N, C-alpha and C positions, 0 to 999 in steps of 0.2 A: 293322385300324378304318377305318372308312370315312372319307371326307374328306367335309368339311360341303360340302353345296351353297350356291354361292353365285352370285348373277346381279350382272349391269351391273358397274360398274367395279372397286366391290369383288373381282370374279373375279381382273382382271389383277394385283391384289396377291396375294391367297390363295393365286393357282395358278401363281406365278412358277414357272419351270423352273428346279431346282434341278442346276448339271451334273452335280454329285457325287452320286450315290446310294448310300446305303449299304444294300446289300440285307440280308435277314434271316439273317445266316448270317457270325459265330455270333452276332452279339452282338443281334441284335433277332429273331432267329428261333426255331426250335424248341430248340436249347440253351439250359437254362436252369440255372443254380446248383442244388445241392441243398441246399434252407433247413428251418430247424425241426428238424435232427438231435437224438437226447436228448445231454443233458448227458453228459459222460461221467466226470464228478465224481461228480454227484449219482445217476444214473441209471443205472449201469455194466451191470446186468444186460438194460436196456431195448434196448440197443445189440444184444443177440441176437436180438433180434426180427425184423429185418430186414425190417421191413413195406414200405422203399422198395425192395427189392430189384431188382435190375438186370432190367430187363422191355423189351418196344419200345415206343417212346414212343408214347402212345396220343394226344396232341394235345391240343389246349383244345376248350372248346365254349360258347359263346353260349347259356344257355339261355332266353333273348326268343328265339330265332332255332329256331321252331318248323315245321318241313313233315312231309312223307307221308313223309318216310325214318327218322322217328322212331315209326311206328306200323306195323301190321300192314297195312296196309290200302294200296292206291293206286286212281289215279282222279282225275278234274277235282273230283268231289263232296268227296272225302278231302282236299284239296287247300284246302277250303274250310271246314271243318270238323277242319283236321288239330290245333289245340289240343284241341278237346273231347275227340276220341279218344286222343291224347298223356297230358291229365290224366287219362282214366277209366281207361287201362291202368298208371299207377304205382300202386305198391303201398302201401298204408297199414296200419301197424301201430296196433289198435286196442288201447284200453285194455281189462284185464281185468275181466270183470265181477264187480260187486258195490262197493259203497262203501269208500271209503278211509277216510271220516271215524269209522267206529265203530272200527277198527284203529287208529286215532291217537291217539282219545281213551284207549283201553286200553293206550296202551303206558306204560312204568312211568315216562318222563321227564314226560312229562304227567299222571300222577297224582303223582309227586311234588312238581310245579310247586303243582298244586291240593290238595295237602296243606300246603302251606305259603302256600297264600292266594291264590285267583284273582280276579279283576277283580268287585270286589263282592261274594262270595260266602264270604269267607273258604275256613275249612276244611270245605266242606259235604259234599265227599266225602273226607271221610278216610279213613272205613273202606273206600273202593272198592267197597260193596254196593249201590249205586243207581246203575246206564246213565244213568237219564232225567235226576238230577240233574248229573250229569257231563256230559251234553250241553246242558244248561242252563246252567251254568257256561262252558262252551267255546262256547256259540251265539254269541256277537260275533269270534268269531276264528274262527271253523270254514271259511266261504268260504274261505279260503287254502287248504284241502284240496277243493274242489270244479275244480279243475282236473283236465281230462281228455279225452282224444279219444273225443268220443261217436259219429259216424260216421259214416263214409266220404264219402258225399255230401256235407258241409260242408265238410272239408278239400279236396276235389277243386274243390269251388266256389270257393270262398275261392280256390286255387291257380289257376284259370282268370282269373279275376279281377284279381289281381295281377301275374301273366304280360301281362293286355292294356293294365295302367295303366301298368306300369313300361317295356312297350315302346314309349310314347308321350312318355316323360320319359327315358331313358337309351338310348344306341347299342348296347349292349351289356354282357352282364353274365359275364363270363369265368371259367372255370375248369379248372383242371389237372385232367385224367381219371386221371393217374397217381397221384397224389395222393389222390382220391377212392377209387380204386381200392384203395390202401394203408389208406385208413378203413373201407372194407368188409370186409378181410381182419382188421381191428382189432377190428369189432364181431362177427366170426364168432368168434373165439377167448373168448368166454364172458363178460369182466367189462363191466359195463356201462361204457360212455363217459361223460366230463363234458370238455363243450366249455368253454374258457374264452378271449376275446377281449375284447379292447380297444373300446373303446365311442366311435368316431367320430360316430356318427349314431344317429338315432332308427330311423332305417332298417334300421340293423343288425338288428332285431327281425324284421324282415320277411326279409331276403336270407339268412341264415343256415339256417333253415328252410327255404325255398323251393329253395334248390341241392339239400340234402338228398333233399326230396321228391322233386323232377324224377328225381333217380337212384337213386330205389328206395332209400334207406338210411333209416332210421329216425329220424320228427323228433324232437328232443329236447324236454323241457319249460324252455321260458324262463322263468327268473325275473325278472322286472320291478321294479327299486325304484321306479318312478316312481309319483308317483300320479296317479289316474285317476276322474274326478271322474262320468261317467256311469256309472248302473247297467247299462243294456241294453249298451253298450259292455263291460263289466266281464263279464259275462255270455257274451256272443260269444266273446270272446276266451280265458276260462277254458275252454269247450269246443274249444278249438283248441289245448287245451294251453298255455297261458300262467298262471305263476304269482304272480298279484298280491297286492301288502301288504294287508291288512285294512283296513276304513274305523276308525280309533282316533286321538281327539286327540293329538295330540303334546302332551308332557310335557316335561320337563326332558332326559330321552334320547332320546326319539321312541318309536316303536313299535316299531324293531327290536329295542331291548334291554329291551323288556319280556320278564318273565321268562316267563309263559305263552305269548305270540304266538312267543318267538324256539324253547321247549319244542315247540310245535305244529309250527315250521316245520321244525325240526331231527328231529323223528318222520317227518313229510311226505316228507321228500327221503331220510330213511333207506328209509322205504317204496316210494318209487320206486324206488331203486336195487337195491333186493330184488327187484321185477319185473322188473329187467333195463331197464329205463328208461334216455334219455338225459337229462342235465341239460346246458343252456345257462347259462354266469354270466359276465355281464360284468364286470370289475374296476374299470373308471372308473365315474365319478361324473358324471351328464350337465352338472352345474353347471360351469361357467367357473375358479369361485375353489375347486375343492374340492381335495384333495390324492391322489395317485396312488399308491398303489391306493386303493380308497375303504374302509371302517372296515366297511359289509355286505356287500361282495362278501367280505373278510377273514371275516368269519363266516360267508357260506355255505362256502366253502372250510374253516375248521373244522368243520363241521356234515358237508362231505362226509367229512373226516379221521376222525370219529369213528366215522361209520358203518364204516368201516373198518379202523379198531382194535378196537372193538366185537365186530367179528367177524360182524358184520349180512349183510355184502357179503366175501369172500373177497377180492377186487382190486378196483381201478377204474383206467381206463383215462384220463389226462389228457391233452387235444387241445388244444392252443395254436393257434389260429385268428385271421388276419389279413383285414381289410378294409378295398379302399383305394379312394376315389372322386378324379376327375379334375377334378370340379367342385365349388367350394365356392360354395353359394349359399341359399338357404332350404330346398332337399330335405334338406343334409346338416347344417344348422343348427338343427333342430325341437327340441333336446334341450334351449334355452335356457330353456323355457318348462313351464310345466304343461300335461300333456295332458287336452284335457277335449273335448269337443264341436265347438263353436266353433273351438278349435284345430286341432282335425283337418280340420273344412271348408276353411279357412285354410290349410293346409298343402298339401291337395288340388290347391287355387286354386295358392298357389304353385308348385307343380312343373309346372304348364301354362301359366305366365306367359313369354311369350316363348318359346313353344314351338317356336321354329325349329327347324331343323337344328344351325344352328352354337351353338346354346344345349345341346344335348344329349350328356353325358358317359358315362364307362365308370366298370364297378365291376370290381374284378376282387378275387377270393376265394381263399386260401390258406389249405388245412389241412395241417397239420404233422404229424410222427411221432408217432404216439400212445405215451407211457410210462407204465409201470406206478408207481401210488403206493404199492403194496406191497414194491417193491424201493428206494424214493427213501432216500438216507441223507442225511438232512437234518443238517447242522452249522452252526450260529450262530455267522459271522463278527462280531464286532465290530470296524468300521473305527476307524481311528483319527482322531478329529477335530482337524484345525488350526484355531483359532480365534484371532484377534488378541486380543491381551490388552490393553486401553487405558490399563489405569492403571500403565505399562510405558513410558518413552519413549522405546523402540522395540519395534515389535510383533514378539512370539516366538508361537512354537508352542507350544500346551500340549496334550498329549496327552490325551485324555478316552475314556473308552467313551460311545458312544453306539449306540442302536438304535432303531428307528422304530416307536417304540409307539404314535403316534397311529395306526398302519394298524391295531391291534386293541386297542382301550383296556380296561382290566380291566373297563371296566362292561359291555361287550359279553358277555363271556362268564367269569363270575366262577367257574364251576365248573371253568374251567384253571388248572392250575397256570403258574408262571413260565416254566419251561423249558419246556412244551407249547406257553403261547402265542409264545414265540420260534421255534418250529418252525415254529408256523400262519404267523407274520409272513415267514418264513424261504421255505416256500412259496408265498405271495402272492406275495411281491417276486419271485422266480423266475418264476411262470409270467407273470406279466406284463412282465417281461424278454423272456421268451421269445413271449410274443405279441406285443410289439411288434417286436421282432428279424424276425419272420418276416410283417410287413407291407409289402406290394410297393410299392414307389416308381413313382410315375405321371408321365406324360409331364410333365403342370403343373408338377410337384413340383420337375422337374428344370431346366425354363425359368425356373421364377420364382427359383430360386434363383441361377441365372444373371445375373438382369436385376439384381435385388437386391442380390447380395453379390459381383458381379465388374464387372458393367459398369452400375452405376448413373447414369452418365451419360449411357450410349446407347452403342449398339452397328450394327454394319452384319449385313444377314442372311447374309450370307457368314461371317464372323466366328463370329456365331453358330451356326452347322450345324457348324463344326469344335470349337467350345467345347461343344455339345451333347453330339456325339458322344466328345470326350474322357470327360466328365462320367458318360457312359454307360457306359464302359469302368473308370471307375475305383470305380464303384457296384457292378459286375458282378465285380471283381476283390475285393471284400470280400463276396462271396458274399452277396449282396442281389436277390432277385429283383424285376423291373420288371413291372409292369402294362399292357404293350402292347406291340405288335409289327408288322411291317411296314416300308418302306422310310424312309426319313428324310426325305424330302419329306412323303410324308404324315402320321408324327409331328408336326412341324413344325408342319404345316398345320392340324391337329386341335388342337397346343396353342395357337397363336396364335388361334386362333377363337375357345376357350372364354376367352383372357385377353385379348380385343380390347378389353373395357372397362377395363382397367387397363393402357393401353398406349397410348403417342405414337407414331404414326408418320411419320416425316420423308420427302421426297425430295428429297436434293441435286440441284442441278442439273447438276452434272458427272455424276452417277452415279446416273440414275433407276431403273435398274435393279437397285440394291441398296440398296435402302430402309434409313432408319436406323430404328434401335427404341430406346424408353427408356420405364421407369416414367412413370406419369401421376401428377406429386406432388400429390396430395390423399389425405386421412386413410385413407379407404376402398380406392382401387387398391393401398397401400404395404399394408393388414392385408390386402389377401385373398391378394397375393404372398407376405406373410411364413407367412401359415398354409399356403399349399401348401411354403414352403421349411422349414416344421419337419421334414418328413421325411426331409431331407439332412442335419439336425442328430444324428439318431441313427444315421445309416449312417458319420459321419464325426466320432464323437464322441471317440474314441482322438486321433486328427490333430487334429481344433478345441483341445481341452484342451493337448497338445505345443506345438502352434503358440504359443496364448497363452503359455506358459509360458517359449517361447522369446523374445517379443516383451517379457514385462516386465523379460528380462534385457537385451534389448536396448536397452529405453528408458534402463537405467541406463548401460549406455555411451553413449549419444549422450549425455546430462546430463555424463558425465566428458571428452568428446571435444570437439573442434573442430568446427564443421559443414561445416570444408573438408577435415578431417581424416577425416569420416566415413565407414565401409566397411564391409562385411560379414562381414570377416575378423576375428573376434572369437570368442577361445575361450571355449567353453559347459561349465561342470563339470557333468558327469553328477549329481551327488548333488544338486547346487542345482537343475539341472533338476525333478529329481524332489521336491524336495521344494514347490518353486514349482506343479510339476502337482497334488498332494496339497492343497496351499490351496485352489488352484482347484476342485477337486473337491465340495467341502462349499461352498461360493458358487454351485453348480449345480444345487438339487433335481431337475430333471428329467431327470437323468442318473440314471436308475435301475441299479444297479448289481447285479447276481447275487450273491445271499448267498454263493455259495460262492468269491468273488475279494473280497479285503481292498479298501480303499483303496489301501494302498500296492503292493500289485501291479496296480490299474489304473493308478498313478501311472508306474510302471517301463514298460507296456505304451505307454503314451501318450507316453514317450521312445524308445521303442523303433520303434514304427509311423513317428515322423520320419526315420527310419536306411530302414525299408523303404521310403518314400516318395521317399528320394534327397535331401531336404531337408538332413539332417545327414549329416556325413561322420566316422569317428574321426579325431582327431589323432594325429599321429603325432609323438613326443617324441622327444628323442635321449635315447639312455641308454648308457651306459660301456658297459653287457651284452645284449646281444641277448634279447629274452622267449623265446626258443626253447631258450636255454643252460638245461638243467636241469641239466647237472652240478654248477652252483654254488646248487642249490637244494634240496639233499640234506633238508637240516630242513625243510622248508615240504611235500616230497612224503611223506614217511615215514609210514607207517599209523597212524590214528587209531583209534580207540574209537567205534563210533555211540552212545553214550550221552553223548558229550561233546557237549555240547550248543554250545559253540564252535565246534565244526570247522564249516566250510566250503568248497566246492570252488573259491574263490577263494582260498584261503590262500595260495596260492606267487606271488599278485598283491604286485604293490609298492604299498603304501598311500601311499607318500611321494609318489608321480606319481600322483595321480587321474585318472580315464579323464577327457577332455575330446571338445569335440564341436566343428565349425564347419561354417559354412554352406557346401552346397555351390555350383557356380556353373553347374548346367544351364538352358538355355532357359526353364524355366516356373518357375526360381525366381531371385529371390522372390516371383514372383505368385503361387504354388501357397501359399506362406507367407502370404501376407495374404488370401487367399482363405481359409483354413482359421479365421484370426482373426478374420475378419468373421462366420464362422458363429455365433459365440456374445456378438458385439458387442450384440445386440437385449437380450439379457436382462443382461449389464454395464453396460448403459447404465442398463437398466432401477434396477438397483441404486446407481449411482451418483448417479442423479436423486432416488431413495426417502431415500438418507440426507441429502441436502440437505434433502429434504422433512420431514426428520423433525420441526424445529421449530415448522411449519404445522399439525401435526394436534395436534387438540385431544383428548390423552391424558389420561388412560384412556377408551377406548371398546371396545365387544366388536367384536369381529373382523370383523363383516359392515360395521360403519360404517367400521371402520378400514380395510378393502379401499375402500370407496367413496368416503373422504375422499381417500387416496393415488391413487387412479384421475383423480380428477378433478383434481388437483394436476398430474398427469403429463401428461395432456391439455393444460393449459396451458401446460406448460411445451414439448410438441412443438407446441402454436398459434404460440406465441411466436416457437420459433426456426424454425417453418416445415419442418421435416426430421424424421426418426427418428420416425416415427409408430408404426411396429413397439413401439417402446420402450414406448409409452402404453399398450396393451393391458391387458386387463381380466386376463387370462390371465399376466400379465409382471407386473401390480401384485399380485395374490395369493401369485405365486411370491416376490415377494419380502417379502412379511409374514412367509410361512411361513422364507424363509430366516434373517430377523432374529431373528424368534422359535427357530430352532433353533440358530443363532448366542449369544444372550442378550441381545443388544441391546435387545428386547422382552421383558419379563417377563409371567405371567399373576397380575392383582393378585384377591385372591379379593373376587367381588361387583360387579367394574369393568370386568372385559376385560383389554386389553390396555395395558399402559403401559411408559412409556421406562424404561430402568434408569438407576438414578441417575450410574453413569460416563459414560452417554452423554447426560447433558443439559448436559454441559461441549462449550463448541465445540470445543476443541481436539481433546477424543477424538474428535467427528464428523470433524474432518478428516481425523485419522489414519486413522480405518475408511475415509472416502472415497479416501485415497490407496490407502490396504491393496489396494480393489476397484480404482479408476481403472489401477494398473499392468497388467491384467491386458486391460482397454481395446484392440483397436487404433488407434481412432480419435485417442488422445491420442499416438500417436507420431508424426502426421501435423505 
């Protein structure tokens, strides 16, 4: 990563000579963890493909760095036009000749939809004899099938413009050549590729196709769910292979759920897969108030699955893709508004605003292992939902069957049966989990997480360097890739230069060579650091859930003990820890679990992860007989039939003495425990504030207005307290409303929107809900 160039007195600070430099081996260099492997439970047959086979390390490549070595020519003139020569020699896969619209219209799905009634035409083509009437009935929706790669010249021209434009905005766009080579081997096997990705920015539409184009791979057809106002811009994007939704007035369910539009889109996707074309699907909605994954993306996954099940294509290779940015600015937040001509101009102006070298960030794109859709063994596991029952004097756990029905409502796919719809939801959530897990962690995320959750009151630069190295090792230890490399001095200098508008720098008189860094106490700065640190919540989600469960039990111990007797030598029952972790899982909707793992299994893994971290140790209880004395346990160790469902491998354990843990006392404990608890403090605090704000909302209200009112209340609460601005973000406000809806605190009233449940209109029950949530919040321990 190039070090930003700074002049004047600023260079004295940003160019500090850190005595201890960590070189690139093994943590910051070529050795990277193998991420994105196929799930051994859902896709066991895909593990045998060995696409990421052991091969020499090919290194990384910055696609914005184009020189004469990438061309077939040499010389001083080539060095000046090397970008044109490089783009000219990149391979372009043009679309096959012939119009796809007649084939889409003549498909059985579209004809069946027209028979049932088209847009204003009724059963105009029920006999299927008039192709003209068919085309006339579908004419308002046919532009969706006009997306195709027309000429190689247009693609090369756009690629050259993008390379020049992005080179002025970003320092580098890094890719792993070994992963691209594995992706090329997957495309050579025959089945078409379907790339699925999270949606961090609207620039994702540019980076993923551009990377594939620069490496000679087939550019996918990108399904863009955003509305585009400009007619000429739609025409240009469609010629580049972008699939845009048709212009259609939004009704009760919108254009996506319209029957004819849905069937045309399904037939068009099936036609693309039959031709061997690749498709790119984004699993998230650009709106900050939407849920993950979005229903339109689940509908696209359902259409791909139907194409494979119907025999139109023998198989489909699913490839999760992760894109990470180390700068959060206008260039990565353009998805907040609808796209139009004026918006495109403002985005381009925002990309160059403050275009000094110190504001130029990096992008890292990671393509994981392709796995087969045909060999997926989808099993829908209904997680156990632990919900507080306010009607009782004590909060109890009520186990109910809960599934993510909002991911794919029945109105989006009425032709699917309930088990098939659950399988599509399972597949979509699993793909989102895979795409999120392969998203690399950037240097600004590590630095923001340390400053926001570990050193909020300030830290010296020397200590920050040591903590940065420690956190980096912890991330790599959990098999997460990072999107940077180089020495510690270079990485920190680049990250600090990108975040310097959100930091305060102080020079103590005693140690002027070791400055003091602290987050700037203003809403914009805290929000920026919070958005960067969200990536670490996904990395440490197991440990964070387990740490909050431990803190909830410690808070009860603190209330029962005297302040002078407060120590961390407390026994924690494993069963109760698992129950607390299970309750916390359903308060955090952002923790997306793979459908092949139940919530109970996730809670048990959360407790075990604290043992692996060294936070918890097994308590050795005094026994009359050693555990290894198997002679006295003949009855427990006798052979049993496999059909006995009550049989367990732990039957030989003495249930009268349950397993307990204690906090260990290494040098980083309990500091590590407090750090993990703070990772979820913003979400839990937002839930606590939202619980207190429920009487202030004028319910019932539509969901959008309810989120807007609650957001205004939380912002006022943060401004009054002058701290914890990250808990008043729009994303966490929407997540709180969605969590209350899932828990039954808010109910959907017909024709009115969201209303407060009768039980929670009483102050006593709201206080019980608040105490239930606040027990996991670390700040209440202090």
